[in-house]
The first five atom37 places (N, CA, C, CB, O) and aatype in JSON, in Angstrom:
{
  "aatype": [12, 3, 9, 6, 11, 0, 12, 11, 2, 14, 0, 0, 16, 13, 7, 16, 14, 6, 0, 10, 18, 15, 15, 0, 6, 10, 16, 0, 6, 5, 11, 1, 0, 9, 10, 10, 5, 17, 11, 3, 5, 10, 8, 5, 10, 10, 0, 0, 6, 3, 6, 2, 12, 1, 0, 14, 7, 0, 14, 16, 7, 16, 15, 0, 6, 4, 10, 15, 1, 19, 16, 2, 13, 10, 15, 5, 10, 6, 14, 1, 16],
  "atom_mask": [
    [1, 1, 1, 1, 1],
    [1, 1, 1, 1, 1],
    [1, 1, 1, 1, 1],
    [1, 1, 1, 1, 1],
    [1, 1, 1, 1, 1],
    [1, 1, 1, 1, 1],
    [1, 1, 1, 1, 1],
    [1, 1, 1, 1, 1],
    [1, 1, 1, 1, 1],
    [1, 1, 1, 1, 1],
    [1, 1, 1, 1, 1],
    [1, 1, 1, 1, 1],
    [1, 1, 1, 1, 1],
    [1, 1, 1, 1, 1],
    [1, 1, 1, 0, 1],
    [1, 1, 1, 1, 1],
    [1, 1, 1, 1, 1],
    [1, 1, 1, 1, 1],
    [1, 1, 1, 1, 1],
    [1, 1, 1, 1, 1],
    [1, 1, 1, 1, 1],
    [1, 1, 1, 1, 1],
    [1, 1, 1, 1, 1],
    [1, 1, 1, 1, 1],
    [1, 1, 1, 1, 1],
    [1, 1, 1, 1, 1],
    [1, 1, 1, 1, 1],
    [1, 1, 1, 1, 1],
    [1, 1, 1, 1, 1],
    [1, 1, 1, 1, 1],
    [1, 1, 1, 1, 1],
    [1, 1, 1, 1, 1],
    [1, 1, 1, 1, 1],
    [1, 1, 1, 1, 1],
    [1, 1, 1, 1, 1],
    [1, 1, 1, 1, 1],
    [1, 1, 1, 1, 1],
    [1, 1, 1, 1, 1],
    [1, 1, 1, 1, 1],
    [1, 1, 1, 1, 1],
    [1, 1, 1, 1, 1],
    [1, 1, 1, 1, 1],
    [1, 1, 1, 1, 1],
    [1, 1, 1, 1, 1],
    [1, 1, 1, 1, 1],
    [1, 1, 1, 1, 1],
    [1, 1, 1, 1, 1],
    [1, 1, 1, 1, 1],
    [1, 1, 1, 1, 1],
    [1, 1, 1, 1, 1],
    [1, 1, 1, 1, 1],
    [1, 1, 1, 1, 1],
    [1, 1, 1, 1, 1],
    [1, 1, 1, 1, 1],
    [1, 1, 1, 1, 1],
    [1, 1, 1, 1, 1],
    [1, 1, 1, 0, 1],
    [1, 1, 1, 1, 1],
    [1, 1, 1, 1, 1],
    [1, 1, 1, 1, 1],
    [1, 1, 1, 0, 1],
    [1, 1, 1, 1, 1],
    [1, 1, 1, 1, 1],
    [1, 1, 1, 1, 1],
    [1, 1, 1, 1, 1],
    [1, 1, 1, 1, 1],
    [1, 1, 1, 1, 1],
    [1, 1, 1, 1, 1],
    [1, 1, 1, 1, 1],
    [1, 1, 1, 1, 1],
    [1, 1, 1, 1, 1],
    [1, 1, 1, 1, 1],
    [1, 1, 1, 1, 1],
    [1, 1, 1, 1, 1],
    [1, 1, 1, 1, 1],
    [1, 1, 1, 1, 1],
    [1, 1, 1, 1, 1],
    [1, 1, 1, 1, 1],
    [1, 1, 1, 1, 1],
    [1, 1, 1, 1, 1],
    [1, 1, 1, 1, 1]
  ],
  "atom_positions": [
    [[-69.5, -92.39, 205.71], [-68.97, -92.87, 204.75], [-68.94, -91.83, 202.94], [-69.77, -94.26, 204.86], [-69.95, -91.5, 202.31]],
    [[-67.64, -91.57, 202.58], [-67.5, -90.43, 201.99], [-67.74, -91.96, 200.74], [-65.95, -89.14, 202.3], [-67.12, -93.02, 200.66]],
    [[-68.8, -91.44, 199.98], [-68.97, -92.93, 198.55], [-67.59, -91.64, 197.13], [-72.12, -93.2, 197.44], [-66.89, -92.12, 196.25]],
    [[-67.66, -90.63, 197.36], [-67.06, -90.31, 196.19], [-65.79, -90.57, 196.02], [-67.2, -89.18, 195.95], [-65.12, -90.8, 195.02]],
    [[-65.47, -90.49, 197.42], [-64.0, -91.06, 197.75], [-63.77, -92.2, 197.69], [-63.52, -90.86, 198.89], [-62.64, -92.48, 197.28]],
    [[-64.75, -93.42, 198.08], [-64.97, -95.08, 197.93], [-64.48, -95.04, 196.06], [-67.16, -95.76, 198.38], [-63.64, -95.76, 195.53]],
    [[-65.23, -94.07, 195.48], [-65.44, -94.48, 194.37], [-64.07, -94.33, 193.4], [-66.63, -93.79, 193.95], [-63.53, -95.07, 192.58]],
    [[-63.81, -93.12, 193.87], [-62.69, -92.66, 193.05], [-61.25, -94.11, 193.78], [-62.33, -90.46, 193.5], [-60.42, -94.52, 192.98]],
    [[-61.24, -94.43, 194.66], [-60.03, -95.23, 195.17], [-60.45, -95.96, 196.21], [-58.86, -94.43, 195.6], [-59.94, -95.82, 197.32]],
    [[-61.57, -96.96, 195.91], [-61.87, -98.26, 196.37], [-61.33, -99.34, 197.38], [-61.84, -98.72, 195.49], [-61.89, -99.99, 198.27]],
    [[-59.84, -99.28, 196.82], [-58.95, -99.8, 197.31], [-58.4, -99.25, 198.75], [-58.15, -99.79, 196.35], [-58.19, -99.82, 199.82]],
    [[-58.28, -98.13, 198.41], [-57.54, -97.08, 199.76], [-58.88, -96.65, 200.34], [-56.4, -95.41, 199.2], [-58.74, -95.67, 201.08]],
    [[-59.77, -96.94, 200.26], [-61.33, -97.09, 201.16], [-61.36, -98.47, 201.94], [-62.85, -97.12, 200.0], [-61.41, -98.56, 203.17]],
    [[-61.34, -99.17, 201.34], [-61.67, -100.36, 201.89], [-60.49, -101.56, 202.17], [-62.71, -100.81, 201.01], [-60.66, -102.51, 202.94]],
    [[-59.26, -101.32, 201.37], [-58.82, -102.29, 201.93], [-58.36, -103.75, 201.09], [0.0, 0.0, 0.0], [-57.32, -104.13, 200.55]],
    [[-59.73, -104.33, 201.29], [-59.99, -105.2, 201.09], [-61.58, -105.09, 199.98], [-59.84, -105.75, 202.4], [-62.5, -104.28, 199.91]],
    [[-61.26, -106.28, 199.31], [-62.84, -106.23, 198.93], [-64.01, -107.02, 199.85], [-62.97, -106.9, 197.46], [-65.24, -106.97, 199.83]],
    [[-63.17, -107.66, 200.57], [-64.09, -108.29, 201.74], [-65.19, -107.32, 202.46], [-63.09, -108.8, 202.95], [-66.4, -107.08, 202.57]],
    [[-63.38, -106.77, 203.03], [-64.91, -104.99, 203.98], [-65.59, -104.48, 203.15], [-64.26, -103.14, 204.72], [-66.72, -104.18, 203.53]],
    [[-65.25, -104.19, 201.78], [-66.41, -103.5, 201.04], [-67.64, -103.68, 201.21], [-66.4, -103.66, 199.91], [-68.56, -102.9, 201.47]],
    [[-67.57, -105.4, 200.93], [-68.65, -106.69, 200.44], [-69.73, -106.99, 202.14], [-67.31, -108.65, 199.86], [-70.83, -107.55, 202.2]],
    [[-68.92, -106.4, 203.31], [-69.3, -106.56, 204.87], [-69.65, -105.55, 205.33], [-68.37, -106.97, 205.77], [-70.36, -105.49, 206.33]],
    [[-69.21, -104.5, 204.66], [-69.46, -103.01, 205.72], [-71.41, -102.79, 205.47], [-68.2, -101.05, 204.79], [-71.99, -102.79, 204.38]],
    [[-71.82, -102.69, 206.38], [-73.34, -101.71, 206.66], [-73.87, -100.87, 206.6], [-73.73, -101.46, 207.28], [-75.09, -100.83, 206.77]],
    [[-73.06, -99.81, 206.32], [-72.8, -98.37, 206.14], [-73.26, -98.14, 204.01], [-70.64, -98.06, 206.77], [-73.95, -97.36, 203.35]],
    [[-72.44, -99.21, 203.75], [-74.15, -98.99, 202.11], [-74.73, -100.23, 201.92], [-73.59, -98.56, 199.97], [-74.83, -101.31, 202.5]],
    [[-75.25, -99.44, 200.4], [-76.65, -100.4, 200.29], [-76.41, -101.3, 199.25], [-78.1, -99.6, 199.92], [-75.79, -100.78, 198.32]],
    [[-76.76, -102.78, 199.06], [-76.39, -103.14, 197.51], [-76.04, -102.54, 196.63], [-77.1, -103.54, 196.92], [-75.04, -102.72, 195.94]],
    [[-77.0, -101.6, 196.55], [-76.25, -100.97, 194.99], [-75.43, -99.8, 195.14], [-77.38, -100.44, 193.81], [-75.54, -99.19, 194.07]],
    [[-74.68, -99.18, 195.88], [-73.77, -98.79, 196.19], [-72.7, -99.45, 196.3], [-73.98, -98.35, 196.9], [-71.73, -98.95, 195.74]],
    [[-72.52, -100.51, 196.89], [-71.48, -101.52, 196.95], [-70.98, -101.83, 195.09], [-72.27, -103.06, 197.88], [-69.95, -101.5, 194.49]],
    [[-72.39, -102.69, 194.56], [-72.12, -102.61, 193.15], [-71.51, -101.85, 192.08], [-72.86, -102.64, 192.85], [-70.93, -102.08, 191.02]],
    [[-71.99, -100.57, 192.97], [-70.91, -99.56, 191.66], [-69.69, -98.89, 192.21], [-71.79, -98.06, 190.9], [-69.12, -97.96, 191.64]],
    [[-69.27, -99.5, 193.53], [-68.01, -99.02, 194.05], [-67.24, -100.28, 193.07], [-67.81, -99.02, 196.03], [-66.49, -99.98, 192.14]],
    [[-67.55, -101.7, 193.44], [-66.73, -102.95, 193.07], [-66.64, -103.03, 191.75], [-67.25, -104.23, 193.55], [-65.66, -103.6, 191.27]],
    [[-68.02, -102.27, 190.58], [-67.88, -102.01, 189.61], [-66.21, -101.34, 189.44], [-69.05, -101.3, 189.34], [-65.08, -101.77, 189.21]],
    [[-66.84, -100.11, 189.71], [-64.98, -99.32, 189.42], [-63.93, -99.64, 190.09], [-64.74, -97.79, 189.71], [-62.93, -98.97, 189.83]],
    [[-63.77, -100.9, 191.31], [-62.8, -101.5, 191.46], [-62.29, -102.46, 190.37], [-62.98, -101.99, 192.49], [-61.14, -102.79, 190.12]],
    [[-63.22, -102.75, 189.9], [-62.81, -104.16, 188.77], [-62.58, -102.97, 187.84], [-64.24, -105.7, 188.16], [-61.43, -103.16, 187.46]],
    [[-63.01, -101.84, 187.25], [-62.1, -101.38, 185.86], [-61.14, -101.2, 186.38], [-62.38, -100.17, 184.95], [-60.3, -101.98, 185.93]],
    [[-60.56, -100.32, 187.42], [-59.58, -99.96, 188.03], [-58.39, -101.22, 187.99], [-60.11, -99.51, 189.35], [-57.28, -101.05, 187.48]],
    [[-58.81, -102.44, 188.61], [-57.97, -103.23, 188.68], [-57.7, -104.48, 186.74], [-58.58, -103.96, 190.25], [-56.93, -105.43, 186.59]],
    [[-58.76, -103.79, 185.63], [-58.63, -103.98, 184.79], [-57.29, -103.35, 184.31], [-59.64, -103.81, 184.38], [-56.35, -104.01, 183.86]],
    [[-57.3, -101.84, 184.47], [-56.24, -101.28, 184.35], [-55.21, -101.49, 184.38], [-56.19, -100.76, 184.72], [-54.4, -101.5, 183.46]],
    [[-55.03, -101.76, 185.85], [-53.57, -101.77, 186.34], [-53.24, -103.3, 185.69], [-53.38, -101.59, 188.28], [-52.03, -103.52, 185.66]],
    [[-54.12, -104.42, 185.16], [-53.56, -105.7, 184.68], [-52.92, -105.77, 183.26], [-54.63, -106.66, 184.72], [-52.25, -106.69, 182.79]],
    [[-53.4, -104.15, 182.45], [-52.8, -104.3, 181.67], [-52.32, -103.39, 181.94], [-53.1, -104.57, 180.73], [-52.57, -102.77, 180.9]],
    [[-51.67, -102.57, 182.65], [-50.33, -101.42, 182.84], [-49.12, -102.56, 183.21], [-50.59, -100.0, 184.44], [-47.97, -102.51, 182.77]],
    [[-49.81, -103.87, 184.37], [-48.55, -104.63, 184.01], [-48.3, -105.53, 182.72], [-48.36, -105.46, 185.05], [-47.23, -105.65, 182.12]],
    [[-49.47, -106.11, 182.44], [-48.48, -106.58, 181.06], [-47.89, -105.66, 180.14], [-49.22, -107.4, 180.07], [-47.39, -106.12, 179.12]],
    [[-47.87, -104.54, 180.34], [-46.61, -103.62, 179.56], [-45.61, -103.29, 180.26], [-46.96, -102.31, 179.01], [-44.95, -102.28, 180.01]],
    [[-45.31, -104.25, 181.46], [-44.06, -103.98, 182.11], [-44.04, -102.38, 182.83], [-42.88, -104.17, 180.93], [-43.03, -101.71, 183.03]],
    [[-45.73, -101.92, 183.18], [-45.35, -100.69, 183.68], [-46.09, -100.86, 185.06], [-45.76, -99.38, 182.73], [-46.88, -100.05, 185.55]],
    [[-45.69, -102.07, 185.58], [-45.81, -101.95, 187.31], [-45.26, -100.97, 187.98], [-45.25, -103.01, 188.03], [-44.15, -100.62, 187.58]],
    [[-45.91, -100.19, 189.31], [-45.14, -99.46, 189.9], [-43.95, -99.83, 190.51], [-45.74, -98.98, 190.59], [-43.68, -100.99, 190.84]],
    [[-43.54, -99.28, 190.6], [-42.35, -100.2, 191.83], [-42.61, -100.02, 192.95], [-40.8, -99.84, 191.94], [-43.19, -99.08, 193.49]],
    [[-41.89, -101.61, 193.65], [-42.24, -101.97, 194.92], [-43.57, -102.76, 194.82], [0.0, 0.0, 0.0], [-43.87, -103.59, 195.68]],
    [[-44.47, -102.43, 193.6], [-45.44, -102.59, 194.32], [-45.48, -104.86, 193.89], [-46.97, -101.19, 193.68], [-44.63, -105.44, 193.22]],
    [[-46.44, -105.36, 194.42], [-46.3, -106.49, 194.78], [-47.0, -107.14, 193.37], [-46.91, -106.75, 196.25], [-48.03, -106.65, 192.89]],
    [[-46.39, -108.18, 192.83], [-47.03, -108.68, 191.87], [-47.36, -110.38, 191.9], [-46.25, -108.25, 190.78], [-46.69, -111.23, 192.48]],
    [[-48.62, -110.6, 191.1], [-50.02, -111.33, 191.08], [-50.93, -111.05, 192.31], [0.0, 0.0, 0.0], [-51.5, -111.94, 192.94]],
    [[-51.01, -109.4, 192.66], [-52.09, -109.36, 193.58], [-53.09, -108.71, 192.86], [-51.8, -108.7, 194.87], [-54.14, -108.79, 193.49]],
    [[-53.22, -108.05, 191.72], [-54.25, -107.66, 190.85], [-54.89, -108.69, 190.61], [-53.9, -107.05, 189.73], [-56.07, -108.82, 190.92]],
    [[-54.1, -109.71, 189.93], [-55.56, -110.71, 189.59], [-56.29, -111.47, 190.29], [-55.43, -111.6, 188.81], [-57.39, -111.97, 190.07]],
    [[-55.3, -111.52, 191.49], [-56.17, -112.05, 192.69], [-57.29, -111.17, 193.54], [-55.18, -112.47, 193.69], [-58.34, -111.45, 194.11]],
    [[-56.74, -110.31, 193.39], [-57.84, -108.88, 193.85], [-59.23, -108.84, 193.45], [-57.37, -107.45, 193.2], [-60.25, -108.6, 194.1]],
    [[-58.94, -109.35, 191.4], [-60.0, -109.01, 190.41], [-60.84, -110.01, 190.74], [-59.64, -108.96, 188.88], [-62.06, -109.88, 190.74]],
    [[-60.12, -111.22, 191.08], [-61.07, -112.51, 191.12], [-61.91, -112.17, 191.93], [-60.54, -113.86, 191.53], [-63.0, -112.18, 191.37]],
    [[-62.03, -111.74, 193.39], [-62.54, -111.46, 194.85], [-63.55, -110.59, 194.4], [-61.47, -110.78, 196.01], [-64.73, -110.69, 194.75]],
    [[-63.04, -109.62, 193.52], [-63.65, -108.47, 193.48], [-65.08, -109.07, 192.71], [-62.71, -107.25, 192.71], [-66.23, -109.04, 193.15]],
    [[-64.66, -109.53, 191.59], [-66.07, -110.16, 190.15], [-66.78, -111.51, 190.98], [-65.06, -111.06, 188.03], [-67.64, -112.25, 190.52]],
    [[-66.21, -111.56, 192.16], [-67.31, -112.85, 192.74], [-67.62, -112.39, 193.96], [-66.69, -114.5, 192.94], [-67.66, -113.25, 194.84]],
    [[-67.91, -111.01, 194.34], [-68.39, -110.46, 195.07], [-69.79, -109.48, 194.17], [-67.2, -109.83, 195.81], [-70.9, -109.08, 194.52]],
    [[-69.1, -109.42, 193.07], [-70.25, -108.23, 192.31], [-71.1, -109.62, 192.13], [-69.71, -107.05, 190.47], [-72.27, -109.25, 192.17]],
    [[-71.09, -110.86, 191.96], [-71.64, -111.76, 191.04], [-72.43, -112.05, 192.24], [-70.75, -112.94, 190.18], [-73.54, -112.44, 191.86]],
    [[-72.39, -112.03, 193.08], [-72.91, -112.25, 194.76], [-74.26, -110.98, 195.03], [-71.19, -111.82, 196.13], [-75.26, -111.14, 195.72]],
    [[-73.94, -109.97, 194.38], [-74.58, -108.92, 194.39], [-75.5, -108.34, 193.05], [-73.63, -108.13, 194.76], [-76.09, -107.28, 192.87]],
    [[-75.3, -109.66, 192.15], [-76.55, -109.43, 191.12], [-77.77, -109.88, 191.75], [-76.42, -110.24, 189.71], [-77.81, -110.66, 192.7]],
    [[-78.94, -109.27, 191.08], [-80.06, -109.47, 191.22], [-80.78, -110.94, 191.25], [-80.42, -108.76, 190.41], [-81.2, -111.18, 190.12]],
    [[-81.04, -111.93, 192.1], [-81.48, -113.08, 191.54], [-83.33, -112.86, 190.78], [-81.32, -114.26, 192.92], [-84.27, -112.13, 191.09]],
    [[-83.09, -114.12, 189.49], [-84.55, -114.3, 189.14], [-84.64, -115.21, 188.54], [-85.21, -113.41, 188.51], [-85.75, -115.57, 188.13]]
  ]
}
């Protein structure tokens, strides 16, 4: 697993947040770091979509759904106190 590549483009590396979360190759901390990066990228993408700068051919609505799933998995990786 190329962690640097995964950090740069989690969606291209894993395809879905579920695939990242279920990966046996990564530690919980690595998953958390990649999910945080993915979350940041999705926030940027949603901001661009709000400004009508959506990439041609990109599906609408999927970024918000993916962000919800990423956030859900991040909360599952939070340390329990």
